[in-house]
SEKOLBA-241093 format. One line per 4 residues: number of its first residue (from 0); their letters; for each residue x, y, z of N, C-alpha, C. Coordinates in Angstrom, 2 decimals. Layout:
BEGIN
NUM	A	X/Y/Z/X/Y/Z/X/Y/Z ~ ... $
END
This chain:
BEGIN
0	XXXX	1.75/-19.81/12.91/2.72/-18.73/12.79/3.02/-18.11/14.16 ~ 4.10/-17.33/14.23/4.55/-16.77/15.49/3.82/-15.46/15.80 ~ 3.22/-15.39/16.97/2.57/-14.15/17.41/3.63/-13.22/17.98 ~ 3.80/-12.04/17.38/4.80/-11.08/17.83/4.19/-9.94/18.66 $
4	XXXX	2.91/-9.66/18.46/2.21/-8.64/19.25/0.96/-9.28/19.83 ~ 0.79/-9.17/21.14/-0.40/-9.72/21.77/-0.89/-8.78/22.85 ~ -2.14/-8.36/22.75/-2.74/-7.55/23.81/-3.97/-8.27/24.34 ~ -4.17/-8.14/25.63/-5.33/-8.77/26.28/-6.06/-7.74/27.13 $
8	XXXX	-7.27/-7.42/26.73/-8.18/-6.58/27.53/-7.56/-5.26/27.97 ~ -6.93/-4.54/27.02/-6.35/-3.24/27.36/-7.43/-2.23/27.69 ~ -7.23/-1.52/28.79/-8.16/-0.49/29.23/-7.37/0.77/29.57 ~ -7.94/1.94/29.22/-7.31/3.21/29.60/-8.37/4.29/29.75 $
12	XXXX	-8.30/4.99/30.90/-9.18/6.13/31.15/-8.34/7.39/31.36 ~ -8.90/8.52/30.92/-8.32/9.82/31.22/-9.42/10.62/31.91 ~ -9.40/10.59/33.24/-10.50/11.21/33.98/-11.80/10.49/33.68 ~ -12.79/11.24/33.19/-14.09/10.66/32.88/-14.14/10.03/31.48 $
16	XXXX	-13.06/10.20/30.71/-13.05/9.68/29.34/-12.52/8.25/29.33 ~ -13.33/7.32/28.89/-12.93/5.91/28.79/-12.42/5.69/27.37 ~ -11.11/5.91/27.17/-10.55/5.94/25.81/-10.45/4.57/25.17 ~ -10.05/3.56/25.95/-9.88/2.20/25.42/-10.60/1.24/26.34 $
20	XXXX	-11.43/0.36/25.74/-12.31/-0.50/26.52/-12.11/-1.97/26.14 ~ -11.11/-2.59/26.72/-10.96/-4.04/26.58/-10.50/-4.53/25.22 ~ -9.48/-3.89/24.66/-9.01/-4.28/23.33/-8.03/-5.45/23.42 ~ -8.34/-6.52/22.69/-7.49/-7.71/22.62/-7.13/-7.96/21.15 $
24	XXXX	-5.83/-8.09/20.88/-5.36/-8.30/19.51/-4.17/-9.25/19.52 ~ -4.07/-10.09/18.52/-2.86/-10.85/18.25/-2.43/-10.54/16.82 ~ -1.16/-10.18/16.64/-0.62/-9.91/15.29/0.58/-10.82/15.08 ~ 0.52/-11.61/14.03/1.55/-12.61/13.77/2.64/-12.07/12.86 $
28	XXXX	3.77/-12.74/12.89/4.85/-12.44/11.96/4.33/-12.59/10.54 ~ 4.60/-11.59/9.70/4.11/-11.62/8.33/2.80/-10.88/8.13 ~ 2.17/-10.43/9.21/0.91/-9.70/9.10/1.13/-8.20/9.10 ~ 0.34/-7.50/8.26/0.26/-6.04/8.32/-1.19/-5.71/8.71 $
32	XXXX	-1.35/-5.20/9.91/-2.68/-4.93/10.45/-3.02/-3.46/10.27 ~ -4.08/-3.18/9.53/-4.59/-1.82/9.43/-5.48/-1.53/10.63 ~ -5.14/-0.48/11.38/-5.85/-0.15/12.61/-6.68/1.09/12.33 ~ -8.00/0.93/12.21/-8.88/1.98/11.72/-9.87/2.42/12.78 $
36	XXXX	-10.33/3.65/12.61/-11.36/4.17/13.51/-11.46/5.66/13.35 ~ -12.61/6.25/13.68/-12.76/7.71/13.60/-11.88/8.40/14.63 ~ -11.73/9.71/14.48/-10.97/10.48/15.46/-11.56/10.27/16.86 ~ -10.69/10.03/17.83/-11.15/9.82/19.20/-11.58/8.40/19.50 $
40	XXXX	-11.35/7.48/18.55/-11.79/6.10/18.76/-10.91/5.34/19.74 ~ -9.66/5.82/19.94/-8.73/5.15/20.85/-7.54/4.50/20.16 ~ -7.33/4.79/18.88/-6.25/4.15/18.13/-4.88/4.53/18.69 ~ -4.60/5.82/18.77/-3.28/6.27/19.22/-3.03/5.86/20.67 $
44	XXXX	-4.06/5.93/21.51/-3.90/5.51/22.91/-3.53/4.03/22.99 ~ -4.19/3.20/22.18/-3.87/1.77/22.16/-2.43/1.53/21.72 ~ -2.01/2.24/20.66/-0.64/2.06/20.16/0.39/2.52/21.19 ~ 0.07/3.58/21.92/0.98/4.05/22.95/1.10/3.05/24.09 $
48	XXXX	0.04/2.34/24.39/0.12/1.30/25.42/0.92/0.10/24.92 ~ 0.75/-0.26/23.65/1.50/-1.38/23.08/3.00/-1.09/23.11 ~ 3.37/0.17/22.85/4.79/0.52/22.80/5.37/0.93/24.14 ~ 4.54/1.02/25.17/5.05/1.36/26.50/5.10/2.84/26.80 $
52	XXXX	4.57/3.69/25.91/4.54/5.13/26.19/3.45/5.48/27.19 ~ 2.42/4.63/27.26/1.39/4.76/28.28/1.23/3.42/28.99 ~ 0.97/3.49/30.29/0.73/2.26/31.05/-0.76/1.98/31.09 ~ -1.19/0.78/30.69/-2.63/0.48/30.73/-3.16/0.46/32.16 $
56	XXXX	-4.40/0.87/32.33/-5.04/0.78/33.65/-5.22/-0.69/34.02 ~ -5.67/-1.48/33.05/-5.75/-2.93/33.22/-5.41/-3.57/31.88 ~ -5.14/-4.88/31.91/-4.80/-5.60/30.69/-3.30/-5.65/30.47 ~ -2.89/-6.40/29.44/-1.47/-6.60/29.17/-1.18/-6.43/27.68 $
60	XXXX	0.08/-6.09/27.40/0.59/-6.06/26.03/1.95/-6.74/26.02 ~ 2.14/-7.66/25.07/3.41/-8.38/24.96/3.99/-8.19/23.57 ~ 5.30/-7.98/23.53/6.04/-7.87/22.28/7.04/-9.02/22.23 ~ 6.86/-9.91/21.27/7.74/-11.08/21.12/7.83/-11.86/22.44 $
64	XXXX	6.72/-11.91/23.17/6.66/-12.66/24.41/7.07/-11.89/25.64 ~ 7.52/-10.64/25.49/7.95/-9.83/26.63/6.87/-8.83/27.01 ~ 6.49/-8.82/28.28/5.47/-7.90/28.78/6.02/-6.48/28.76 ~ 5.28/-5.57/28.12/5.77/-4.20/27.94/5.91/-3.45/29.26 $
68	XXXX	5.15/-3.85/30.30/5.24/-3.20/31.61/6.29/-3.88/32.49 ~ 6.29/-5.21/32.51/7.19/-5.94/33.40/8.61/-6.09/32.83 ~ 8.72/-6.15/31.50/10.03/-6.31/30.85/10.20/-5.27/29.75 ~ 10.15/-3.97/30.12/10.10/-2.90/29.12/11.32/-2.82/28.21 $
72	XXXX	12.52/-3.07/28.75/13.73/-2.94/27.93/13.75/-4.00/26.83 ~ 13.48/-5.25/27.20/13.50/-6.33/26.21/12.38/-6.14/25.19 ~ 11.22/-5.69/25.64/10.10/-5.48/24.71/10.39/-4.33/23.74 ~ 10.85/-3.19/24.29/11.08/-2.02/23.44/12.27/-2.22/22.50 $
76	XXXX	13.18/-3.08/22.87/14.32/-3.38/22.00/13.85/-3.94/20.64 ~ 12.67/-4.52/20.64/12.15/-5.20/19.44/11.09/-4.38/18.70 ~ 10.93/-3.12/19.11/9.89/-2.26/18.53/10.51/-1.13/17.72 ~ 9.93/-0.86/16.56/10.16/0.39/15.85/8.86/1.17/15.88 $
80	XXXX	8.90/2.42/16.32/7.67/3.18/16.55/7.73/4.52/15.84 ~ 6.72/4.78/15.01/6.53/6.09/14.40/5.27/6.70/15.00 ~ 5.41/7.61/15.97/4.22/8.17/16.62/3.54/9.20/15.74 ~ 2.34/9.57/16.13/1.61/10.62/15.43/2.39/11.92/15.52 $
84	XXXX	2.61/12.58/14.40/3.35/13.83/14.41/4.86/13.66/14.37 ~ 5.37/12.46/14.64/6.81/12.15/14.59/7.66/13.27/15.18 ~ 7.61/13.50/16.49/8.43/14.57/17.09/9.91/14.34/16.84 ~ 10.58/15.39/16.38/12.00/15.31/16.01/12.74/16.47/16.66 $
88	XXXX	14.07/16.36/16.73/14.91/17.48/17.19/15.17/18.38/15.99 ~ 14.49/19.51/15.96/14.47/20.35/14.76/15.81/20.97/14.41 ~ 16.73/21.09/15.39/18.02/21.71/15.10/19.06/20.69/14.61 ~ 18.70/19.42/14.58/19.59/18.38/14.05/19.37/18.21/12.55 $
92	XXXX	20.30/17.54/11.90/20.11/17.07/10.54/19.67/15.60/10.61 ~ 19.12/15.03/9.53/18.84/13.60/9.54/20.08/12.77/9.89 ~ 21.25/13.22/9.43/22.51/12.52/9.73/22.75/12.46/11.23 ~ 22.70/13.62/11.90/22.99/13.64/13.34/21.86/12.98/14.13 $
96	XXXX	20.63/13.14/13.68/19.49/12.54/14.39/19.55/11.02/14.34 ~ 19.83/10.45/13.18/19.87/8.99/13.06/21.06/8.41/13.82 ~ 22.17/9.14/13.88/23.29/8.69/14.70/22.93/8.72/16.19 ~ 22.16/9.73/16.58/21.68/9.82/17.95/20.77/8.63/18.28 $
100	XXXX	19.86/8.30/17.36/18.96/7.16/17.57/19.77/5.85/17.62 ~ 20.81/5.77/16.80/21.67/4.58/16.83/22.35/4.43/18.18 ~ 22.74/5.56/18.79/23.31/5.52/20.14/22.30/4.98/21.14 ~ 21.07/5.45/21.05/20.02/5.01/21.97/19.80/3.50/21.85 $
104	XXXX	19.82/2.99/20.63/19.61/1.56/20.41/20.84/0.73/20.72 ~ 21.96/1.39/20.95/23.20/0.66/21.22/23.76/-0.06/20.00 ~ 23.51/0.51/18.81/24.03/-0.09/17.58/25.53/0.19/17.51 ~ 26.32/-0.86/17.40/27.77/-0.69/17.48/28.33/-0.04/16.22 $
108	XXXX	29.55/0.48/16.35/30.19/1.24/15.28/30.38/0.42/14.01 ~ 30.59/-0.89/14.17/30.89/-1.73/13.00/29.71/-1.86/12.05 ~ 28.49/-1.81/12.59/27.31/-1.96/11.73/26.50/-0.68/11.57 ~ 26.88/0.36/12.31/26.08/1.59/12.32/25.97/2.22/10.94 $
112	XXXX	27.08/2.38/10.24/27.05/3.04/8.93/26.13/2.32/7.96 ~ 26.20/0.99/7.99/25.35/0.20/7.08/23.88/0.33/7.46 ~ 23.58/0.31/8.75/22.20/0.43/9.21/21.62/1.79/8.80 ~ 22.37/2.84/9.05/21.89/4.18/8.72/21.74/4.34/7.21 $
116	XXXX	22.72/3.86/6.45/22.66/3.97/4.99/21.44/3.23/4.45 ~ 21.15/2.07/5.03/20.00/1.28/4.59/18.69/2.01/4.87 ~ 18.56/2.60/6.08/17.34/3.33/6.44/17.16/4.58/5.57 ~ 18.27/5.27/5.31/18.22/6.48/4.47/17.83/6.11/3.04 $
120	XXXX	18.38/5.04/2.53/18.07/4.60/1.16/16.60/4.18/1.04 ~ 16.11/3.43/2.03/14.74/2.94/1.97/13.71/4.05/2.08 ~ 14.04/5.12/2.78/13.09/6.21/2.96/13.36/7.41/2.04 ~ 14.38/7.31/1.19/14.65/8.35/0.20/15.10/9.67/0.79 $
124	XXXX	15.94/9.61/1.84/16.37/10.83/2.53/17.67/11.42/1.99 ~ 18.26/10.80/0.98/19.57/11.26/0.48/19.60/12.75/0.14 ~ 18.58/13.32/-0.51/18.67/14.74/-0.90/18.71/15.70/0.28 ~ 18.23/15.29/1.47/18.16/16.21/2.61/18.95/15.69/3.80 $
128	XXXX	19.84/14.74/3.56/20.51/14.04/4.66/21.30/14.99/5.56 ~ 21.87/16.07/5.00/22.68/17.01/5.80/21.97/18.35/5.96 ~ 20.67/18.37/5.75/19.90/19.61/5.89/19.24/19.65/7.28 ~ 19.17/20.82/7.88/18.56/20.96/9.21/17.09/20.54/9.15 $
132	XXXX	16.67/19.70/10.09/15.32/19.13/10.06/14.24/20.21/10.08 ~ 14.49/21.30/10.79/13.49/22.37/10.88/13.16/22.96/9.51 ~ 14.08/22.84/8.55/13.86/23.42/7.22/13.21/22.43/6.25 ~ 12.97/21.20/6.69/12.43/20.18/5.80/10.92/20.32/5.64 $
136	XXXX	10.41/19.83/4.53/8.97/19.77/4.31/8.35/18.77/5.27 ~ 7.03/18.82/5.41/6.32/17.88/6.28/6.56/16.44/5.83 ~ 6.58/16.24/4.51/6.80/14.90/3.98/8.16/14.34/4.33 ~ 9.21/15.17/4.20/10.56/14.71/4.54/10.71/14.49/6.05 $
140	XXXX	10.06/15.33/6.85/10.10/15.12/8.30/9.48/13.77/8.65 ~ 8.39/13.46/7.95/7.73/12.18/8.21/8.65/11.02/7.84 ~ 9.41/11.19/6.77/10.32/10.13/6.34/11.51/9.99/7.29 ~ 11.94/11.10/7.91/12.98/11.00/8.94/12.44/10.17/10.11 $
144	XXXX	11.18/10.42/10.49/10.57/9.63/11.56/10.48/8.16/11.22 ~ 10.16/7.87/9.97/10.08/6.47/9.53/11.47/5.83/9.53 ~ 12.48/6.59/9.11/13.85/6.06/9.09/14.31/5.66/10.49 ~ 14.00/6.48/11.50/14.41/6.13/12.86/13.65/4.90/13.36 $
148	XXXX	12.40/4.71/12.86/11.61/3.56/13.31/12.17/2.24/12.81 ~ 12.77/2.25/11.62/13.28/1.00/11.04/14.79/0.83/11.23 ~ 15.42/1.81/11.89/16.88/1.82/11.99/17.45/0.56/12.65 ~ 16.80/0.07/13.69/17.32/-1.09/14.42/16.77/-2.41/13.89 $
152	XXXX	16.17/-2.38/12.68/15.60/-3.58/12.05/14.75/-4.36/13.06 ~ 13.68/-3.71/13.60/12.90/-4.33/14.68/12.01/-5.46/14.18 ~ 11.61/-6.33/15.09/10.67/-7.40/14.77/9.24/-6.86/14.63 ~ 8.98/-5.76/15.33/7.63/-5.18/15.37/7.69/-3.72/14.96 $
156	XXXX	6.79/-3.33/14.07/6.67/-1.93/13.67/5.28/-1.41/14.03 ~ 5.25/-0.27/14.74/3.99/0.39/15.08/4.03/1.76/14.40 ~ 3.20/1.95/13.40/3.26/3.16/12.57/1.93/3.92/12.64 ~ 1.98/5.11/13.22/0.78/5.93/13.37/0.74/6.95/12.23 $
160	XXXX	-0.17/6.74/11.28/-0.31/7.59/10.09/1.03/7.74/9.35 ~ 1.63/6.65/8.86/2.96/6.72/8.26/3.06/7.55/6.99 ~ 1.94/7.73/6.25/2.02/8.49/5.01/1.41/9.89/5.14 ~ 1.16/10.33/6.36/0.60/11.66/6.59/1.55/12.72/6.04 $
164	XXXX	1.03/13.59/5.16/1.83/14.68/4.62/2.67/14.32/3.41 ~ 2.60/13.07/2.95/3.41/12.66/1.80/2.64/12.87/0.50 ~ 3.38/13.18/-0.57/2.73/13.29/-1.87/2.52/11.88/-2.44 ~ 1.76/11.74/-3.53/1.45/10.40/-4.06/2.68/9.53/-4.32 $
168	XXXX	3.76/10.11/-4.86/4.96/9.32/-5.11/5.60/8.83/-3.82 ~ 5.62/9.71/-2.81/6.19/9.33/-1.52/5.34/8.27/-0.83 ~ 4.02/8.39/-0.95/3.14/7.36/-0.37/3.41/6.01/-1.01 ~ 3.59/6.01/-2.32/3.87/4.75/-3.03/5.17/4.14/-2.53 $
172	XXXX	6.19/4.98/-2.33/7.47/4.50/-1.83/7.32/3.86/-0.45 ~ 6.58/4.53/0.44/6.42/4.01/1.81/5.61/2.71/1.80 ~ 4.59/2.65/0.96/3.78/1.43/0.89/4.61/0.25/0.36 ~ 5.44/0.51/-0.62/6.32/-0.54/-1.13/7.29/-1.00/-0.05 $
176	XXXX	7.81/-0.05/0.73/8.72/-0.38/1.82/8.03/-1.26/2.86 ~ 6.82/-0.90/3.24/6.07/-1.69/4.22/5.83/-3.10/3.70 ~ 5.43/-3.20/2.44/5.18/-4.52/1.84/6.45/-5.36/1.81 ~ 7.58/-4.73/1.53/8.85/-5.46/1.46/9.29/-5.96/2.83 $
180	XXXX	8.99/-5.19/3.88/9.40/-5.57/5.24/8.44/-6.56/5.89 ~ 7.24/-6.67/5.34/6.15/-7.37/6.03/6.44/-8.84/6.32 ~ 7.17/-9.52/5.46/7.37/-10.96/5.61/8.07/-11.32/6.91 ~ 8.96/-10.44/7.36/9.79/-10.76/8.53/9.35/-10.04/9.80 $
184	XXXX	8.25/-9.28/9.74/7.85/-8.48/10.89/6.35/-8.59/11.14 ~ 5.93/-8.10/12.29/4.51/-7.85/12.55/4.35/-6.33/12.55 ~ 3.42/-5.83/11.75/3.29/-4.38/11.55/1.85/-3.95/11.83 ~ 1.72/-2.88/12.62/0.43/-2.24/12.83/0.49/-0.85/12.23 $
188	XXXX	-0.48/-0.54/11.38/-0.55/0.79/10.76/-1.88/1.42/11.13 ~ -1.82/2.56/11.81/-3.01/3.36/12.02/-3.13/4.34/10.86 ~ -4.28/4.39/10.22/-4.42/5.26/9.06/-5.86/5.69/8.88 ~ -6.03/6.86/8.25/-7.35/7.31/7.82/-7.50/7.10/6.31 $
192	XXXX	-6.43/6.68/5.65/-6.45/6.50/4.20/-6.82/5.06/3.91 ~ -8.08/4.83/3.57/-8.55/3.46/3.46/-7.98/2.73/2.26 ~ -7.54/3.46/1.25/-6.88/2.79/0.12/-5.57/2.16/0.57 ~ -5.00/2.69/1.65/-3.78/2.13/2.21/-4.02/0.72/2.74 $
196	XXXX	-5.20/0.50/3.31/-5.55/-0.82/3.82/-5.58/-1.82/2.67 ~ -6.23/-1.42/1.57/-6.31/-2.30/0.41/-4.93/-2.53/-0.21 ~ -4.06/-1.51/-0.14/-2.76/-1.60/-0.80/-1.76/-2.47/-0.03 ~ -1.73/-2.37/1.31/-0.64/-3.03/2.04/-1.07/-3.95/3.18 $
200	XXXX	-2.32/-3.85/3.63/-2.71/-4.58/4.84/-3.30/-5.95/4.53 ~ -2.87/-6.95/5.28/-3.42/-8.29/5.14/-4.66/-8.47/6.02 ~ -4.88/-7.51/6.92/-5.99/-7.61/7.87/-6.33/-6.22/8.35 ~ -7.57/-6.02/8.75/-8.00/-4.71/9.25/-8.83/-4.87/10.50 $
204	XXXX	-8.58/-3.99/11.47/-9.38/-3.92/12.69/-9.97/-2.52/12.76 ~ -11.28/-2.45/12.93/-11.96/-1.17/13.10/-12.37/-1.04/14.56 ~ -11.98/0.09/15.17/-12.42/0.34/16.54/-13.26/1.61/16.58 ~ -14.15/1.67/17.52/-14.98/2.85/17.72/-15.32/2.93/19.20 $
208	XXXX	-15.18/4.12/19.76/-15.44/4.35/21.18/-14.66/3.37/22.05 ~ -13.41/3.10/21.63/-12.51/2.28/22.43/-12.71/0.79/22.33 ~ -13.60/0.33/21.44/-13.88/-1.11/21.33/-13.63/-1.58/19.90 ~ -13.23/-2.84/19.76/-13.12/-3.45/18.43/-14.52/-3.79/17.94 $
212	XXXX	-14.86/-3.29/16.73/-16.18/-3.61/16.18/-16.08/-4.52/14.96 ~ -14.91/-4.55/14.29/-14.72/-5.44/13.14/-13.26/-5.87/13.11 ~ -13.03/-7.14/12.79/-11.67/-7.68/12.63/-11.71/-8.65/11.46 ~ -11.05/-8.30/10.35/-11.07/-9.18/9.19/-10.22/-8.63/8.06 $
216	XXXX	-10.25/-9.27/6.91/-9.52/-8.79/5.74/-10.27/-7.63/5.09 ~ -9.59/-6.94/4.15/-10.24/-5.85/3.43/-11.47/-6.37/2.68 ~ -11.36/-7.56/2.10/-12.50/-8.15/1.39/-13.66/-8.42/2.34 ~ -13.33/-8.89/3.55/-14.38/-9.16/4.53/-15.06/-7.87/4.98 $
220	XXXX	-14.28/-6.79/5.08/-14.87/-5.50/5.41/-15.83/-5.05/4.31 ~ -15.40/-5.20/3.05/-16.27/-4.82/1.94/-17.55/-5.65/1.95 ~ -17.42/-6.91/2.39/-18.57/-7.79/2.45/-19.62/-7.34/3.45 ~ -19.25/-6.41/4.34/-20.22/-5.89/5.31/-21.16/-4.86/4.68 $
224	XXXX	-20.84/-4.40/3.46/-21.67/-3.40/2.80/-22.92/-4.05/2.21 ~ -24.03/-3.33/2.29/-25.28/-3.82/1.70/-25.17/-3.92/0.18 ~ -24.22/-3.18/-0.41/-24.06/-3.17/-1.86/-23.00/-4.15/-2.35 ~ -22.45/-4.98/-1.46/-21.45/-5.95/-1.88/-22.06/-6.93/-2.87 $
228	XXXX	-21.45/-7.03/-4.05/-21.90/-7.89/-5.15/-23.22/-7.44/-5.78 ~ -23.67/-6.21/-5.46/-24.86/-5.68/-6.13/-24.55/-5.46/-7.61 ~ -25.57/-5.58/-8.45/-25.41/-5.43/-9.90/-26.28/-4.27/-10.38 ~ -25.66/-3.34/-11.11/-26.38/-2.21/-11.69/-26.44/-2.38/-13.20 $
232	XXXX	-27.60/-2.07/-13.77/-27.76/-2.19/-15.22/-28.71/-1.11/-15.73 ~ -28.60/-0.86/-17.04/-29.49/0.13/-17.67/-30.15/-0.52/-18.87 ~ -31.47/-0.35/-18.96/-32.24/-0.96/-20.05/-33.37/-0.03/-20.46 ~ -34.02/-0.37/-21.55/-35.15/0.44/-22.03/-36.30/0.40/-21.03 $
236	XXXX	-36.96/1.54/-20.87/-38.05/1.65/-19.90/-39.17/0.66/-20.20 ~ -39.40/0.38/-21.49/-40.50/-0.50/-21.89/-40.28/-1.94/-21.42 ~ -39.02/-2.36/-21.32/-38.74/-3.75/-20.92/-38.33/-3.87/-19.44 ~ -38.25/-2.73/-18.74/-37.76/-2.75/-17.36/-38.69/-3.49/-16.42 $
240	XXXX	-40.02/-3.30/-16.59/-40.97/-3.91/-15.67/-40.88/-5.43/-15.64 ~ -40.84/-6.03/-16.82/-40.75/-7.50/-16.90/-39.41/-7.99/-16.36 ~ -38.35/-7.22/-16.64/-37.03/-7.62/-16.16/-36.95/-7.57/-14.64 ~ -37.52/-6.52/-14.06/-37.53/-6.40/-12.59/-38.23/-7.60/-11.96 $
244	XXXX	-39.37/-7.97/-12.55/-40.14/-9.10/-12.03/-39.33/-10.39/-12.05 ~ -38.60/-10.62/-13.15/-37.77/-11.82/-13.27/-36.59/-11.80/-12.29 ~ -35.98/-10.63/-12.15/-34.81/-10.52/-11.27/-35.21/-10.72/-9.81 ~ -36.34/-10.17/-9.41/-36.78/-10.30/-8.02/-37.18/-11.74/-7.67 $
248	XXXX	-37.41/-12.53/-8.71/-37.76/-13.93/-8.48/-36.53/-14.82/-8.28 ~ -35.33/-14.25/-8.54/-34.11/-15.04/-8.36/-33.88/-15.34/-6.88 ~ -33.28/-16.48/-6.60/-33.14/-16.98/-5.23/-32.37/-16.03/-4.32 ~ -31.28/-15.45/-4.83/-30.42/-14.66/-3.95/-30.55/-13.15/-4.17 $
252	XXXX	-31.59/-12.73/-4.87/-31.83/-11.29/-5.04/-32.79/-10.82/-3.97 ~ -32.32/-9.86/-3.16/-33.15/-9.33/-2.07/-34.20/-8.35/-2.60 ~ -33.74/-7.43/-3.47/-34.65/-6.45/-4.05/-34.02/-5.83/-5.29 ~ -34.86/-5.23/-6.11/-34.39/-4.48/-7.28/-34.92/-3.06/-7.14 $
256	XXXX	-34.03/-2.09/-7.14/-34.45/-0.70/-6.98/-34.18/0.09/-8.26 ~ -35.01/1.10/-8.51/-34.81/1.98/-9.65/-33.98/3.17/-9.21 ~ -32.82/3.34/-9.83/-31.92/4.43/-9.46/-32.23/5.71/-10.21 ~ -32.60/5.59/-11.50/-32.91/6.77/-12.30/-33.77/6.38/-13.49 $
260	XXXX	-34.42/7.38/-14.07/-35.29/7.16/-15.22/-35.21/8.39/-16.12 ~ -34.66/8.22/-17.33/-34.55/9.37/-18.23/-34.32/8.89/-19.67 ~ -34.80/9.71/-20.60/-34.62/9.45/-22.04/-35.06/8.05/-22.45 ~ -36.14/7.57/-21.85/-36.69/6.29/-22.23/-35.94/5.09/-21.68 $
264	XXXX	-35.04/5.31/-20.70/-34.28/4.20/-20.09/-34.45/4.22/-18.57 ~ -34.20/3.09/-17.95/-34.19/2.99/-16.50/-32.86/2.37/-16.05 ~ -32.32/2.93/-14.99/-31.14/2.35/-14.36/-31.60/1.60/-13.11 ~ -31.29/0.31/-13.07/-31.74/-0.56/-11.98/-30.55/-1.09/-11.19 $
268	XXXX	-30.81/-1.39/-9.93/-29.78/-2.03/-9.11/-30.39/-3.22/-8.39 ~ -29.79/-4.40/-8.62/-30.23/-5.62/-7.93/-29.33/-5.83/-6.72 ~ -29.93/-5.90/-5.53/-29.18/-6.05/-4.29/-29.28/-7.50/-3.81 ~ -28.13/-8.14/-3.56/-28.16/-9.56/-3.20/-28.49/-9.79/-1.72 $
272	XXXX	-28.88/-11.01/-1.41/-29.05/-11.43/-0.02/-27.69/-11.84/0.53 ~ -27.29/-11.23/1.64/-26.03/-11.58/2.33/-24.82/-11.51/1.41 ~ -24.83/-10.60/0.45/-23.68/-10.40/-0.41/-23.39/-11.53/-1.37 ~ -24.38/-12.38/-1.65/-24.17/-13.51/-2.57/-23.85/-12.99/-3.97 $
276	XXXX	-22.97/-13.67/-4.72/-22.71/-13.27/-6.11/-23.92/-13.59/-6.98 ~ -24.43/-12.58/-7.67/-25.65/-12.76/-8.46/-25.46/-12.37/-9.92 ~ -24.27/-11.93/-10.30/-24.05/-11.41/-11.65/-24.35/-12.45/-12.73 ~ -23.90/-13.69/-12.52/-24.10/-14.72/-13.55/-25.58/-15.08/-13.69 $
280	XXXX	-26.30/-15.12/-12.57/-27.74/-15.41/-12.62/-28.49/-14.31/-13.36 ~ -28.09/-13.07/-13.11/-28.74/-11.94/-13.78/-28.45/-11.96/-15.28 ~ -27.22/-12.27/-15.64/-26.85/-12.38/-17.06/-27.68/-13.45/-17.76 ~ -27.90/-14.56/-17.08/-28.71/-15.65/-17.66/-30.14/-15.19/-17.91 $
284	XXXX	-30.72/-14.46/-16.96/-32.09/-13.96/-17.12/-32.17/-13.01/-18.31 ~ -31.20/-12.12/-18.44/-31.19/-11.16/-19.54/-31.14/-11.88/-20.88 ~ -30.29/-12.91/-20.95/-30.18/-13.67/-22.20/-31.46/-14.43/-22.51 ~ -32.07/-15.05/-21.50/-33.31/-15.80/-21.70/-34.45/-14.88/-22.14 $
288	XXXX	-34.50/-13.67/-21.56/-35.55/-12.72/-21.89/-35.31/-12.04/-23.23 ~ -34.05/-12.06/-23.65/-33.70/-11.32/-24.86/-33.74/-9.82/-24.66 ~ -33.55/-9.41/-23.41/-33.59/-7.99/-23.07/-32.32/-7.30/-23.52 ~ -32.49/-6.14/-24.15/-31.33/-5.35/-24.56/-30.88/-4.50/-23.37 $
292	XXXX	-29.65/-4.71/-22.94/-29.09/-3.97/-21.80/-27.95/-3.09/-22.30 ~ -28.03/-1.81/-22.00/-27.04/-0.85/-22.49/-25.75/-0.89/-21.66 ~ -25.89/-1.21/-20.41/-24.69/-1.37/-19.57/-25.04/-2.24/-18.37 ~ -24.02/-2.93/-17.85/-24.20/-3.78/-16.67/-22.86/-3.92/-15.97 $
296	XXXX	-22.85/-3.81/-14.67/-21.61/-3.96/-13.92/-21.91/-4.31/-12.47 ~ -20.92/-4.96/-11.84/-21.00/-5.26/-10.41/-20.47/-4.05/-9.65 ~ -21.21/-3.59/-8.67/-20.83/-2.42/-7.88/-19.47/-2.63/-7.22 ~ -18.62/-1.61/-7.26/-17.35/-1.62/-6.56/-17.53/-0.95/-5.20 $
300	XXXX	-17.47/-1.73/-4.16/-17.69/-1.19/-2.81/-16.43/-0.46/-2.35 ~ -16.58/0.77/-1.87/-15.46/1.55/-1.35/-15.36/1.34/0.16 ~ -14.14/1.12/0.62/-13.94/0.93/2.06/-14.38/2.16/2.85 ~ -14.27/3.34/2.24/-14.73/4.56/2.92/-16.20/4.43/3.32 $
304	XXXX	-17.01/3.91/2.39/-18.44/3.78/2.66/-18.70/2.75/3.75 ~ -17.95/1.63/3.71/-18.12/0.59/4.73/-17.71/1.13/6.10 ~ -16.58/1.83/6.12/-16.08/2.42/7.37/-17.12/3.37/7.97 ~ -17.69/4.23/7.13/-18.68/5.17/7.60/-19.94/4.45/8.10 $
308	XXXX	-20.32/3.42/7.37/-21.50/2.63/7.76/-21.29/1.96/9.11 ~ -20.11/1.37/9.30/-19.83/0.64/10.54/-19.73/1.56/11.74 ~ -18.99/2.66/11.58/-18.75/3.54/12.73/-19.97/4.39/13.05 ~ -20.74/4.76/12.03/-21.98/5.51/12.28/-23.00/4.64/12.99 $
312	XXXX	-23.13/3.40/12.53/-24.07/2.48/13.17/-23.69/2.22/14.61 ~ -22.38/2.08/14.87/-21.93/1.82/16.23/-22.21/3.02/17.12 ~ -21.97/4.23/16.57/-22.22/5.44/17.35/-23.69/5.60/17.71 ~ -24.55/5.26/16.75/-25.98/5.38/17.02/-26.46/4.33/18.01 $
END
């Protein structure tokens, strides 16, 4: 596939603060990359270097093969950028602002109306199209910022917290829009909303202290959790001891822990080795033993927990 975004060893310092430390990324056409990290990890600084708003101290960033420092006009022509906070001209309306952005992009008169209408329709700005931006809600201001980012139908989209301030319906609209555009573009989304990664991202990169610490799919991130494919069950206290002994003897069971004990029952959790699937093996043991189990389920790993585990461990 075609690589539309490529960075090699990006570095950036602000005085004594080493914000970005050697970040290298390739994002292909058709990919939506979730760019994750705690506050101060270097996400926004990296995105600003990719878009040319900041010059890297060392390293390179290319957009569709054009170096953002050496060929800034050609590179930026292919970028749609929604920065953090989406600074707007508050005394303009979305109508006047989008026409102003169209002027900047050099969109000719023959296609301008269609381009603006398409961006307004996709971001749901019709109800406030002629309203002064300063009077808009935070959610609508964010959507004006998104509309300007997609106005020139760019090959590359860099979106810093695109759903910040949106209500659940608006978030759903934006996620559907990103998914619809993804096939023809390379998209980077910086977000703190980890459900967004699961909803729209084909890949996720976690950075901490300016370095990439994980690069993989959402499923691969979940696989980093110690509880990935763990099985929790509840059974009578009288039969728990024998069941624990049998479960711990299974090839891919690392350990069985007791989570709670009440009203004559025990809740147990079997933790697998290296995230191996163990549910079917455990079910077989239960059937062979004839053990009565009141409930059994495979743990659902939350990306929030994995994110916290990864970034906390890196910090320590």
